[in-house]
C-alpha positions as CSV (number, residue, x, y, z in Angstrom):
1,X,0.0,0.0,0.0
2,X,1.4,3.4,-0.9
3,X,2.6,5.3,2.2
4,X,0.4,8.3,1.4
5,X,-2.8,6.2,1.4
6,X,-2.5,4.4,4.7
7,X,-5.4,6.5,6.0
8,X,-8.2,6.8,3.6
9,X,-12.0,7.3,3.7
10,X,-14.8,5.2,2.4
11,X,-18.4,6.2,1.9
12,X,-21.1,4.2,3.7
13,X,-22.9,3.2,0.4
14,X,-19.7,1.7,-1.2
15,X,-20.3,-2.0,-2.0
16,X,-16.7,-3.0,-2.6
17,X,-13.9,-1.8,-0.3
18,X,-11.2,0.2,-2.1
19,X,-8.6,-2.5,-1.3
20,X,-10.6,-5.0,-3.3
21,X,-10.9,-2.8,-6.5
22,X,-8.7,-3.6,-9.5
23,X,-8.5,-1.2,-12.5
24,X,-6.8,-3.3,-15.2
25,X,-6.3,-3.2,-18.9
26,X,-5.6,-6.1,-21.4
27,X,-2.8,-5.0,-23.8
28,X,-0.8,-6.8,-26.5
29,X,0.3,-7.0,-30.1
30,X,-2.5,-7.5,-32.7
31,X,-3.9,-11.1,-32.7
32,X,-2.3,-12.2,-29.5
33,X,-5.7,-12.9,-28.0
34,X,-6.7,-9.9,-25.9
35,X,-10.4,-9.8,-26.7
36,X,-10.7,-13.6,-26.5
37,X,-9.2,-13.5,-23.0
38,X,-11.5,-10.6,-22.1
39,X,-14.5,-12.7,-23.2
40,X,-13.4,-15.6,-21.0
41,X,-12.9,-13.3,-18.0
42,X,-16.5,-12.0,-18.4
43,X,-17.8,-15.6,-18.7
44,X,-16.0,-16.9,-15.6
45,X,-17.0,-13.8,-13.6
46,X,-20.6,-14.5,-14.4
47,X,-21.2,-11.3,-16.5
48,X,-21.8,-13.3,-19.7
49,X,-23.6,-16.6,-19.9
50,X,-22.3,-17.3,-23.4
51,X,-18.8,-16.9,-24.7
52,X,-18.5,-14.6,-27.7
53,X,-15.9,-15.3,-30.3
54,X,-13.9,-12.7,-32.2
55,X,-13.8,-14.8,-35.4
56,X,-17.6,-15.1,-35.4
57,X,-18.1,-11.4,-34.7
58,X,-19.9,-12.2,-31.5
59,X,-17.4,-10.9,-28.9
60,X,-19.0,-8.6,-26.4
61,X,-16.0,-6.3,-26.2
62,X,-15.8,-5.9,-30.0
63,X,-19.2,-4.3,-30.3
64,X,-18.5,-1.9,-33.3
65,X,-19.6,-3.2,-36.7
66,X,-16.1,-2.4,-38.1
67,X,-14.6,-4.6,-35.3
68,X,-16.9,-7.5,-35.9
69,X,-16.3,-7.5,-39.7
70,X,-12.5,-7.2,-39.4
71,X,-12.0,-9.4,-36.3
72,X,-9.8,-6.7,-34.7
73,X,-10.3,-4.3,-31.7
74,X,-10.5,-0.6,-32.8
75,X,-11.8,1.1,-29.7
76,X,-11.0,0.3,-26.0
77,X,-14.1,-1.1,-24.4
78,X,-14.7,-0.8,-20.6
79,X,-16.6,-3.2,-18.4
80,X,-16.9,-4.3,-14.8
81,X,-17.0,-7.8,-13.2
82,X,-16.5,-9.5,-9.8
83,X,-14.0,-12.2,-9.0
84,X,-13.6,-13.6,-5.4
85,X,-15.5,-10.5,-4.0
86,X,-13.0,-8.2,-5.9
87,X,-14.4,-5.6,-8.3
88,X,-12.4,-5.7,-11.6
89,X,-12.9,-2.6,-13.9
90,X,-11.5,-4.0,-17.1
91,X,-10.5,-2.2,-20.3
92,X,-9.8,-4.3,-23.5
93,X,-7.4,-2.2,-25.7
94,X,-6.6,-2.5,-29.4
95,X,-3.4,-4.2,-30.6
96,X,-3.2,-2.5,-34.0
97,X,-0.6,0.4,-34.1
98,X,-3.1,2.7,-35.9
99,X,-5.1,2.8,-32.7
100,X,-2.3,3.3,-30.2
101,X,-4.0,6.3,-28.7
102,X,-6.6,4.0,-27.3
103,X,-3.9,2.1,-25.4
104,X,-2.2,5.4,-24.3
105,X,-5.3,6.9,-22.7
106,X,-6.4,3.6,-21.1
107,X,-3.0,3.1,-19.4
108,X,-3.1,6.6,-18.1
109,X,-6.1,5.8,-15.9
110,X,-5.4,2.2,-15.0
111,X,-3.5,0.8,-11.9
112,X,-2.4,-2.4,-13.5
113,X,-2.3,-4.4,-16.8
114,X,-2.3,-7.9,-18.2
115,X,0.1,-8.1,-21.1
116,X,-0.8,-11.0,-23.5
117,X,1.9,-12.7,-25.4
118,X,1.5,-15.2,-28.2
119,X,3.3,-18.5,-27.3
120,X,4.5,-18.8,-30.9
121,X,5.1,-15.1,-31.9
122,X,6.8,-14.2,-28.6
123,X,7.6,-10.4,-28.2
124,X,6.2,-8.7,-31.3
125,X,6.7,-5.1,-32.3
126,X,3.4,-3.6,-31.0
127,X,4.0,-5.5,-27.7
128,X,7.2,-3.4,-27.3
129,X,5.2,-0.2,-27.9
130,X,2.5,-0.9,-25.4
131,X,5.2,-2.1,-22.9
132,X,6.9,1.3,-23.2
133,X,3.5,3.0,-22.7
134,X,3.0,1.0,-19.5
135,X,6.5,2.0,-18.3
136,X,5.8,5.6,-19.0
137,X,2.7,5.6,-16.8
138,X,4.4,3.3,-14.2
139,X,1.7,0.6,-14.7
140,X,2.6,-2.7,-13.0
141,X,2.1,-5.7,-15.4
142,X,1.3,-9.4,-15.2
143,X,2.2,-11.4,-18.4
144,X,-0.1,-14.1,-19.8
145,X,1.5,-16.4,-22.4
146,X,-1.5,-17.3,-24.5
147,X,-2.1,-19.9,-27.3
148,X,-0.1,-22.6,-25.5
149,X,-2.1,-25.1,-27.6
150,X,-0.7,-23.8,-31.0
151,X,1.9,-25.6,-33.0
152,X,5.3,-24.0,-32.2
153,X,4.2,-22.8,-28.7
154,X,7.3,-22.4,-26.5
155,X,6.7,-20.9,-23.0
156,X,10.4,-20.7,-22.0
157,X,11.3,-18.9,-25.3
158,X,8.6,-16.2,-24.6
159,X,10.0,-15.6,-21.1
160,X,13.5,-15.3,-22.4
161,X,12.4,-13.0,-25.1
162,X,10.6,-10.8,-22.5
163,X,13.9,-10.6,-20.5
164,X,16.0,-9.8,-23.6
165,X,13.7,-7.5,-25.7
166,X,11.8,-5.8,-22.9
167,X,14.4,-5.8,-20.2
168,X,11.7,-7.2,-17.8
169,X,12.4,-9.3,-14.7
170,X,10.0,-11.9,-16.0
171,X,9.3,-14.6,-13.3
172,X,7.1,-17.6,-14.1
173,X,4.5,-18.2,-11.5
174,X,3.0,-21.0,-13.6
175,X,4.6,-23.8,-15.6
176,X,2.7,-25.4,-18.6
177,X,2.0,-29.1,-18.4
178,X,2.8,-30.0,-22.0
179,X,2.6,-27.7,-25.1
180,X,1.0,-27.6,-28.5
181,X,-1.7,-30.3,-28.9
182,X,-0.4,-31.9,-25.6
183,X,-1.1,-28.8,-23.5
184,X,-3.2,-30.2,-20.6
185,X,-3.0,-27.7,-17.7
186,X,-0.6,-25.7,-15.5
187,X,1.6,-26.2,-12.5
188,X,1.0,-23.5,-9.9
189,X,4.7,-22.7,-8.8
190,X,3.9,-21.0,-5.5
191,X,1.0,-23.2,-4.2
192,X,2.7,-26.4,-5.5
193,X,-0.3,-27.9,-7.3
194,X,-1.3,-29.0,-10.8
195,X,-4.4,-27.5,-12.3
196,X,-6.2,-29.3,-15.2
197,X,-9.2,-27.9,-17.1
198,X,-11.9,-30.2,-18.3
199,X,-13.0,-29.1,-21.8
200,X,-16.6,-30.4,-21.4
201,X,-17.4,-27.7,-18.8
202,X,-15.8,-24.9,-20.8
203,X,-12.9,-25.0,-18.3
204,X,-15.3,-23.6,-15.7
205,X,-14.5,-26.5,-13.3
206,X,-10.8,-26.8,-12.5
207,X,-9.4,-30.1,-11.4
208,X,-6.6,-29.7,-8.8
209,X,-4.1,-32.6,-8.4
210,X,-0.6,-33.2,-7.1
211,X,2.2,-32.0,-9.4
212,X,3.2,-34.8,-11.8
213,X,6.6,-36.3,-10.9
214,X,8.2,-35.2,-14.2
215,X,7.3,-31.6,-13.5
216,X,8.5,-31.4,-9.8
217,X,12.1,-30.5,-10.7
218,X,10.9,-27.8,-13.1
219,X,8.5,-26.4,-10.5
220,X,11.3,-26.3,-7.8
221,X,13.7,-24.5,-10.3
222,X,11.0,-21.9,-11.0
223,X,10.3,-21.4,-7.3
224,X,14.0,-21.0,-6.5
225,X,14.3,-18.4,-9.3
226,X,11.2,-16.5,-8.0
227,X,12.6,-16.4,-4.5
228,X,16.0,-15.3,-5.8
229,X,14.4,-12.4,-7.7
230,X,12.3,-11.4,-4.6
231,X,15.4,-11.5,-2.4
232,X,16.7,-8.4,-4.2
233,X,13.6,-6.4,-3.2
234,X,12.7,-7.8,0.2
235,X,15.1,-8.0,3.2
236,X,13.1,-10.7,5.0
237,X,13.1,-13.0,2.0
238,X,16.8,-12.2,1.5
239,X,17.7,-13.3,5.1
240,X,15.8,-16.6,4.7
241,X,17.3,-17.2,1.2
242,X,20.9,-16.6,2.4
243,X,20.3,-19.1,5.1
244,X,19.6,-21.7,2.4
245,X,15.9,-22.0,3.5
246,X,12.7,-21.5,1.6
247,X,10.4,-18.7,2.8
248,X,6.8,-19.6,3.8
249,X,4.1,-19.2,1.0
250,X,2.4,-16.2,2.6
251,X,5.7,-14.3,2.8
252,X,6.5,-15.2,-0.9
253,X,3.1,-13.9,-2.0
254,X,3.4,-10.7,0.1
255,X,6.9,-10.0,-1.3
256,X,5.8,-10.8,-4.8
257,X,2.8,-8.4,-4.5
258,X,5.1,-5.6,-3.2
259,X,7.6,-6.2,-6.1
260,X,4.9,-6.2,-8.7
261,X,3.2,-3.0,-7.4
262,X,6.7,-1.3,-7.4
263,X,7.1,-2.4,-11.1
264,X,10.2,-4.4,-10.3
265,X,9.0,-7.9,-11.2
266,X,6.6,-9.3,-13.9
267,X,4.9,-12.5,-12.9
268,X,4.3,-14.8,-15.9
269,X,1.2,-17.0,-16.2
270,X,0.2,-19.2,-19.2
271,X,-2.8,-20.8,-20.8
272,X,-5.0,-20.8,-23.9
273,X,-7.9,-18.4,-23.7
274,X,-9.6,-19.8,-26.8
275,X,-9.6,-23.4,-25.3
276,X,-10.6,-21.9,-21.9
277,X,-7.5,-23.0,-20.0
278,X,-5.6,-20.9,-17.5
279,X,-8.1,-18.0,-17.2
280,X,-9.2,-18.6,-13.6
281,X,-5.6,-18.8,-12.2
282,X,-4.8,-15.6,-14.1
283,X,-7.8,-13.9,-12.4
284,X,-6.5,-15.1,-9.0
285,X,-3.1,-13.6,-9.9
286,X,-4.8,-10.3,-10.9
287,X,-6.5,-9.9,-7.5
288,X,-3.4,-11.2,-5.6
289,X,-0.6,-9.2,-7.2
290,X,-1.9,-6.2,-9.2
291,X,-2.4,-3.0,-7.2
292,X,-5.7,-1.5,-5.8
293,X,-6.2,2.3,-6.0
294,X,-4.8,2.3,-2.4
295,X,-1.4,0.9,-3.6
296,X,-0.7,3.7,-6.1
297,X,0.8,7.0,-4.8
298,X,-1.2,10.2,-4.5
299,X,-2.2,11.5,-7.9
300,X,-0.1,14.6,-8.8
301,X,-1.3,17.7,-10.5
302,X,-1.0,21.5,-10.2
303,X,-3.2,24.4,-9.1
304,X,-4.6,26.0,-12.2
305,X,-4.3,29.5,-10.8
306,X,-1.0,29.5,-9.0
307,X,0.7,26.7,-11.0
308,X,2.0,25.2,-7.7
309,X,2.2,21.4,-7.5
310,X,-0.9,19.8,-5.9
311,X,-1.9,16.2,-5.0
312,X,-5.1,14.3,-4.3
313,X,-5.4,11.4,-2.0
314,X,-7.6,8.4,-2.8
315,X,-10.8,8.2,-0.7
316,X,-14.5,8.9,-0.9
317,X,-14.5,11.8,1.6
318,X,-11.6,13.6,-0.2
319,X,-12.2,16.6,-2.5
320,X,-13.5,15.4,-5.9
321,X,-11.0,15.1,-8.8
322,X,-11.3,12.9,-11.9
323,X,-9.7,12.7,-15.3
324,X,-11.7,12.4,-18.6
325,X,-9.8,9.9,-20.7
326,X,-12.2,9.2,-23.6
327,X,-15.0,10.8,-25.4
328,X,-17.6,8.7,-27.3
329,X,-20.6,9.8,-29.2
330,X,-23.4,7.3,-28.5
331,X,-26.4,7.3,-30.9
332,X,-28.8,6.8,-28.0
333,X,-27.6,9.1,-25.2
334,X,-25.4,11.5,-27.0
335,X,-21.9,12.5,-25.9
336,X,-20.4,10.1,-23.3
337,X,-17.4,11.3,-21.3
338,X,-15.4,8.3,-19.7
339,X,-13.7,9.3,-16.5
340,X,-11.7,7.8,-13.7
341,X,-12.4,9.2,-10.2
342,X,-9.1,9.6,-8.3
343,X,-10.5,11.2,-5.1
344,X,-13.9,12.0,-3.7
345,X,-17.2,10.8,-5.4
346,X,-19.2,11.9,-8.5
347,X,-22.9,12.2,-7.9
348,X,-25.6,12.4,-10.5
349,X,-26.7,16.0,-11.1
350,X,-23.6,17.5,-9.3
351,X,-21.9,20.6,-10.6
352,X,-18.2,20.1,-11.5
353,X,-15.5,22.5,-12.7
354,X,-13.3,22.2,-15.7
355,X,-10.0,24.2,-15.0
356,X,-9.1,24.2,-18.8
357,X,-12.2,26.1,-19.9
358,X,-12.6,27.8,-16.5
359,X,-16.3,26.8,-16.7
360,X,-18.8,24.8,-14.6
361,X,-20.4,21.7,-16.0
362,X,-23.3,19.5,-14.8
363,X,-23.0,15.8,-14.5
364,X,-26.2,14.4,-16.0
365,X,-26.7,10.7,-16.0
366,X,-23.9,8.5,-14.6
367,X,-23.4,5.2,-16.4
368,X,-21.5,2.0,-15.6
369,X,-20.4,0.8,-19.1
370,X,-20.4,-2.8,-20.2
371,X,-18.9,-2.5,-23.7
372,X,-21.8,-0.6,-25.5
373,X,-24.5,-1.5,-23.0
374,X,-24.9,0.6,-19.8
375,X,-26.2,0.5,-16.3
376,X,-27.4,3.6,-14.4
377,X,-25.4,4.8,-11.3
378,X,-26.3,7.5,-8.8
379,X,-22.8,7.7,-7.3
380,X,-19.4,6.8,-8.7
381,X,-16.9,6.2,-5.9
382,X,-13.2,6.9,-5.6
383,X,-11.1,4.6,-7.7
384,X,-14.0,3.7,-10.1
385,X,-14.3,4.2,-13.9
386,X,-17.6,5.3,-15.4
387,X,-19.1,7.5,-18.1
388,X,-21.1,10.7,-17.7
389,X,-23.8,12.2,-20.0
390,X,-24.2,16.0,-20.1
391,X,-20.6,17.3,-20.1
392,X,-20.6,19.6,-23.1
393,X,-17.1,21.3,-23.2
394,X,-14.8,18.5,-22.1
395,X,-12.2,16.8,-24.2
396,X,-9.8,13.9,-23.8
397,X,-7.3,14.7,-21.0
398,X,-9.5,17.3,-19.2
399,X,-9.7,17.3,-15.4
400,X,-13.1,17.7,-13.7
401,X,-13.0,18.8,-10.0
402,X,-14.5,21.0,-7.3
403,X,-14.5,24.7,-8.2
404,X,-13.3,25.8,-4.7
405,X,-10.5,23.2,-4.6
406,X,-9.3,23.1,-8.2
407,X,-6.6,20.9,-9.6
408,X,-5.3,20.0,-13.1
409,X,-4.2,16.4,-13.3
410,X,-1.4,15.4,-15.7
411,X,-3.0,14.8,-19.1
412,X,-1.7,12.4,-21.8
413,X,0.4,12.9,-24.9
414,X,-0.5,11.4,-28.3
415,X,1.6,10.8,-31.4
416,X,1.4,13.1,-34.4
417,X,-0.6,11.8,-37.4
418,X,1.6,10.4,-40.2
419,X,-0.8,10.1,-43.2
420,X,-3.3,12.4,-44.8
421,X,-6.0,12.2,-47.5
422,X,-8.3,14.8,-49.0
423,X,-12.0,14.2,-48.6
424,X,-15.1,15.9,-50.1
425,X,-18.8,15.1,-49.9
426,X,-20.3,13.3,-52.9
427,X,-23.1,15.9,-53.0
428,X,-23.1,19.6,-52.1
429,X,-26.1,18.9,-49.7
430,X,-23.8,16.7,-47.6
431,X,-21.1,19.3,-47.0
432,X,-22.5,20.4,-43.6
433,X,-23.0,16.7,-42.6
434,X,-19.5,15.9,-43.6
435,X,-17.9,18.6,-41.4
436,X,-20.2,17.8,-38.5
437,X,-19.4,14.1,-38.8
438,X,-15.6,14.7,-39.0
439,X,-15.8,17.1,-36.1
440,X,-17.6,14.5,-34.0
441,X,-15.0,11.8,-34.9
442,X,-12.1,14.2,-34.2
443,X,-13.5,14.9,-30.8
444,X,-13.5,11.2,-30.0
445,X,-10.0,10.5,-31.4
446,X,-7.0,12.7,-30.4
447,X,-4.8,11.1,-33.2
448,X,-7.3,12.1,-35.9
449,X,-7.5,15.6,-37.1
450,X,-9.0,17.6,-39.9
451,X,-8.0,20.9,-41.5
452,X,-8.8,23.0,-44.6
453,X,-6.0,23.5,-47.2
454,X,-5.9,27.3,-47.7
455,X,-4.5,27.0,-51.2
456,X,-6.8,24.3,-52.7
457,X,-9.8,24.7,-50.3
458,X,-9.8,20.9,-49.8
459,X,-10.6,19.3,-46.5
460,X,-7.6,17.2,-45.4
461,X,-8.0,14.5,-42.8
462,X,-4.9,13.0,-41.0
463,X,-4.4,9.8,-39.0
464,X,-2.0,7.1,-37.9
465,X,-2.2,4.8,-40.9
466,X,-4.3,3.6,-43.9
467,X,-6.5,1.4,-41.7
468,X,-7.2,4.2,-39.3
469,X,-8.4,6.5,-42.1
470,X,-10.4,3.6,-43.7
471,X,-12.2,3.1,-40.4
472,X,-12.9,6.8,-40.0
473,X,-14.5,7.0,-43.5
474,X,-16.5,3.8,-42.8
475,X,-17.8,5.3,-39.6
476,X,-18.6,8.6,-41.4
477,X,-20.8,6.6,-43.8
478,X,-22.5,4.3,-41.2
479,X,-22.9,6.6,-38.2
480,X,-23.3,10.0,-39.9
481,X,-24.8,8.8,-43.3
482,X,-22.2,10.8,-45.3
483,X,-20.6,9.4,-48.5
484,X,-17.3,11.0,-49.3
485,X,-14.8,10.9,-52.2
486,X,-11.2,10.6,-51.2
487,X,-7.9,11.5,-52.8
488,X,-4.7,9.5,-52.7
489,X,-3.0,9.2,-49.3
490,X,-0.3,11.8,-48.6
491,X,2.6,11.4,-46.3
492,X,3.0,13.9,-43.4
493,X,6.5,15.3,-44.3
494,X,8.4,17.8,-42.1
495,X,10.8,20.5,-43.0
496,X,14.0,21.4,-41.2
497,X,16.6,24.2,-41.6
498,X,20.3,23.5,-42.4
499,X,22.2,26.4,-40.7
500,X,21.8,29.6,-38.8
501,X,20.6,32.8,-40.7
502,X,19.4,36.3,-40.0
503,X,16.5,38.2,-41.6
504,X,15.6,41.9,-41.6
505,X,12.0,42.4,-42.9
506,X,9.7,45.4,-43.1
507,X,6.0,45.3,-43.9
508,X,4.8,48.7,-45.1
509,X,1.5,49.5,-46.6
510,X,0.2,53.1,-47.4
511,X,-3.2,53.5,-49.0
512,X,-4.4,56.9,-47.9
513,X,-5.3,57.5,-44.2
514,X,-3.7,55.1,-41.7
515,X,-1.2,52.7,-43.1
516,X,0.5,49.5,-41.8
517,X,4.0,49.4,-40.5
518,X,5.9,46.5,-38.9
519,X,9.7,45.9,-38.8
520,X,11.3,42.7,-37.4
521,X,14.9,41.6,-37.3
522,X,15.4,38.0,-36.2
523,X,17.9,35.1,-36.2
524,X,17.1,31.4,-36.8
525,X,19.2,28.4,-36.0
526,X,18.5,24.6,-36.1
527,X,18.1,22.7,-32.9
528,X,18.2,19.0,-31.9
529,X,15.6,16.6,-33.5
530,X,12.5,16.5,-31.4
531,X,13.2,19.7,-29.5
532,X,10.3,21.7,-31.1
533,X,10.1,25.4,-31.7
534,X,11.5,28.0,-29.3
535,X,11.1,31.8,-29.8
536,X,12.9,34.2,-27.5
537,X,12.5,38.0,-27.2
538,X,16.0,39.6,-27.2
539,X,14.8,43.1,-28.1
540,X,16.4,45.8,-25.9
541,X,15.7,49.6,-25.7
542,X,12.1,49.3,-26.6
543,X,12.6,49.3,-30.4
544,X,9.6,47.0,-30.6
545,X,6.9,47.6,-27.9
546,X,6.1,44.6,-25.8
547,X,2.5,44.3,-27.0
548,X,3.8,43.5,-30.5
549,X,6.0,40.6,-29.5
550,X,3.1,38.1,-29.1
551,X,1.7,38.9,-32.7
552,X,5.3,38.4,-34.1
553,X,5.4,35.0,-32.4
554,X,2.0,34.2,-33.8
555,X,3.1,35.1,-37.3
556,X,6.2,33.0,-37.0
557,X,4.3,29.9,-35.8
558,X,1.6,30.2,-38.5
559,X,4.3,30.5,-41.2
560,X,6.1,27.5,-39.7
561,X,2.9,25.4,-39.7
562,X,2.3,26.0,-43.4
563,X,5.9,25.4,-44.4
564,X,8.3,27.1,-46.8
565,X,9.8,24.3,-49.0
566,X,6.8,22.0,-49.8
567,X,3.9,23.1,-47.6
568,X,4.9,20.8,-44.7
569,X,5.4,22.1,-41.1
570,X,8.9,23.4,-40.2
571,X,10.1,21.8,-37.0
572,X,13.1,21.9,-34.6
573,X,14.4,25.5,-34.7
574,X,15.1,28.4,-32.4
575,X,14.4,32.0,-33.1
576,X,15.6,35.1,-31.4
577,X,13.8,38.4,-32.1
578,X,16.7,40.8,-31.8
579,X,15.6,44.2,-33.2
580,X,13.1,46.1,-35.3
581,X,11.2,49.4,-35.3
582,X,7.7,50.7,-35.1
583,X,5.6,53.7,-36.2
584,X,3.6,55.5,-33.5
585,X,0.5,55.7,-35.8
586,X,0.8,53.0,-38.5
587,X,2.0,50.1,-36.4
588,X,-0.6,47.5,-35.4
589,X,-0.7,43.9,-34.2
590,X,-1.6,42.7,-37.7
591,X,1.3,44.6,-39.3
592,X,3.8,42.9,-36.9
593,X,2.2,39.5,-37.3
594,X,2.7,39.8,-41.1
595,X,6.3,41.2,-40.6
596,X,7.1,38.2,-38.3
597,X,5.8,35.8,-40.8
598,X,7.8,37.4,-43.7
599,X,11.0,37.5,-41.6
600,X,10.6,33.8,-40.7
601,X,10.1,32.7,-44.3
602,X,13.1,34.9,-45.5
603,X,15.4,33.6,-42.7
604,X,14.3,29.9,-43.4
605,X,15.1,30.3,-47.1
606,X,18.6,31.8,-46.3
607,X,19.2,29.0,-43.8
608,X,18.4,26.4,-46.4
609,X,15.7,23.7,-45.9
610,X,15.5,20.0,-46.3
611,X,12.6,17.5,-46.0
612,X,12.2,14.8,-43.4
613,X,9.9,11.7,-44.0
614,X,8.4,9.3,-41.5
615,X,10.2,6.0,-41.3
616,X,8.2,2.9,-40.2
617,X,9.4,-0.1,-38.2
618,X,8.2,-3.1,-40.2
619,X,8.2,-6.7,-39.1
620,X,7.3,-9.4,-41.6
621,X,6.7,-13.1,-40.7
622,X,7.1,-15.2,-43.8
623,X,7.5,-18.8,-44.9
624,X,11.2,-19.6,-45.5
625,X,10.7,-20.1,-49.2
626,X,9.4,-16.5,-49.7
627,X,12.1,-14.8,-47.6
628,X,14.2,-13.8,-50.6
629,X,11.3,-12.2,-52.4
630,X,10.2,-10.3,-49.2
631,X,13.7,-9.0,-48.5
632,X,14.1,-8.0,-52.2
633,X,10.8,-6.1,-52.1
634,X,11.7,-4.3,-48.9
635,X,15.0,-3.2,-50.4
636,X,13.3,-2.0,-53.5
637,X,11.1,0.2,-51.2
638,X,14.2,2.0,-49.9
639,X,14.0,-0.2,-46.8
640,X,17.0,-1.2,-44.6
641,X,17.0,-4.7,-43.1
642,X,17.6,-4.6,-39.3
643,X,17.3,-8.2,-38.3
644,X,16.5,-11.6,-39.8
645,X,15.5,-14.3,-37.3
646,X,14.8,-17.8,-38.5
647,X,12.5,-20.3,-36.8
648,X,13.7,-23.6,-38.3
649,X,11.2,-25.7,-36.3
650,X,8.2,-24.0,-38.0
651,X,10.0,-23.0,-41.2
652,X,9.1,-19.4,-40.8
653,X,11.4,-16.3,-40.9
654,X,10.9,-13.0,-39.1
655,X,12.3,-10.0,-41.0
656,X,12.6,-6.6,-39.2
657,X,13.2,-3.6,-41.3
658,X,12.9,0.2,-41.4
659,X,11.0,1.5,-44.5
660,X,9.8,5.0,-45.5
661,X,6.0,5.3,-45.1
662,X,5.7,6.8,-48.6
663,X,6.8,3.4,-50.0
664,X,4.4,1.3,-48.0
665,X,1.0,2.3,-49.5
666,X,-0.7,-0.9,-50.7
667,X,1.9,-3.1,-49.0
668,X,-0.8,-5.4,-47.7
669,X,-1.7,-6.4,-51.3
670,X,2.0,-6.7,-52.3
671,X,2.9,-9.0,-49.5
672,X,-0.1,-11.2,-50.1
673,X,0.9,-11.8,-53.7
674,X,4.6,-12.3,-52.9
675,X,3.8,-15.1,-50.4
676,X,0.5,-16.5,-51.7
677,X,-1.2,-15.0,-48.7
678,X,0.9,-16.8,-46.1
679,X,3.1,-13.9,-44.8
680,X,1.9,-11.4,-42.3
681,X,3.3,-8.0,-41.3
682,X,2.9,-5.3,-38.7
683,X,4.3,-1.7,-38.7
684,X,4.6,1.2,-36.4
685,X,6.1,4.7,-36.7
686,X,9.8,4.8,-35.8
687,X,11.3,8.2,-36.5
688,X,11.8,10.9,-39.1
689,X,14.7,10.8,-41.6
690,X,16.1,13.1,-44.3
691,X,14.6,12.5,-47.7
692,X,17.1,11.7,-50.5
693,X,17.6,14.7,-52.8
694,X,16.1,13.1,-56.0
695,X,12.9,12.2,-54.1
696,X,12.8,15.6,-52.4
697,X,12.8,17.3,-55.9
698,X,9.9,15.1,-57.0
699,X,7.9,16.0,-53.9
700,X,8.5,19.7,-54.4
701,X,7.5,19.4,-58.0
702,X,4.2,17.9,-56.9
703,X,3.6,20.6,-54.4
704,X,4.2,23.5,-56.8
């Protein structure tokens, strides 16, 4: 339990004590079995009386039509269930990289997570991404090695891969009894028992027996390794271990829980969710080792008026503070705002305060969500996750709190979109519906945005990948009844400057009566990649009055956003406004804004510009006989091969490479034809890199 939360308050109406609440997420690479596992959890917890299947389109947590058709998770779905008197608030997150924002915002409000690994695929690219996200928000993790019944399943290889690729202290708390078609059950390492699952009862009835003789040695080795790892984090375990003795089971469990909550150790469970094996022991591990809201430190934030650091302690009697982590437009109830209560309670009809807008909002109906169905609540207690109807001006990442004790909780950061397409309605009558629909979707999804191109007048939408934009357009048609024509996908390039330069620009207009006068002298220089834009005022002697500095900055930032070389944003530079002059009558904010914009463009041209393009980390799993064709194709797309890892047992090869995004349009079709449909791939944004000169000239020609 976190030191700060040793004393806490609970409301009389609370059904489940805070210590027995678990806020967890299911996260993994695409197709590792997250949604299948979530369905089994709901079944065994008694929420569902029938197991839904992803491949049949009947999974409860994949409730969107687009999810059911494609067999993938697109939006994170929240639900609540009970296990051994513990309340589990569960969020099933997407595995596809295009929907990484859903994972980001879910992890921000969760106390723990179950990371699902494929027993054959081991640590896959998107697993690494979600793992980094969990580390960023300090979310403790339990690993579940799924698909132990599949050909090529190797539990030990997955554990070693976790240690090597993720740098995790992966400690098996279960050992599989057999593998592939022979997978029969698991050995519980700590409680020294064998658990078998009878298929006829959907695994709902577990058969517990003594550990088979051939697994006793393996179980002892796993227990010794577990205690060895715990000895590093627990002095009591260390003393017993150094005395060549084995600690008592309650002490091992207590030490393991403390190490997991601290993020030092990752317990590894195993099973096969599809065949209903290993789910109940995983649930036992979730309630035993993952933290309750009491185990996490006080939530940190700041006072919106003084900017001083502020904290909130968990407890129902504390001042109310919650974080809105997701917006969803529901066709039946309107705008739903999902929130996590960190302190205090949210009551139906209560007035709350949004420090970002400095406005009051009223909580309408409070809903406990179960995927897309809902249950009315009158009160949402500290540590709970729910949704509110009636919050009009909130967006993802907003804090809602009490007006007289305000706090702004740390928000979340989202990656920049990497791909854009132009859209237009098929008929003029649909124009307003198109903008309204896109606006509604942009409100829900922080990685999707829309803008108007000033030069062409086109509406440009941007997202995280081809699938992301495909889903957006599909939802636009189904939910908002708008058909749209689209242009070809465009890559989100960036522009950078080569060297330092100086510019002296005057903007003068005289047209009878009052004129316009603005004069700016500035210097520009490149900064480190990823450092962003910094603008400093170095004007001395009042040559430019202070009230004109802000408009100059605005002019510079606007000009940087529209680009100089090829219409892409200019990034990573530092500007110093060093001098200028003004006219007592003709100078205005608009004149200095234009002068600032002109000076920036002039300085950038003098400094020389080059283009950066997004590079994707691509991983292809292909049959050995197609490996040569796949590598040849990647090389022809300006890709560089980073790693080739052969699995001789299954005659498959994993190829990791870095390829420019501009070369990957239509890659799904190409890889299918190269491998006769047998190869699969995944990709995620890696970094930006300088565009070769010949290609840069082609891009600039297109943008003329």
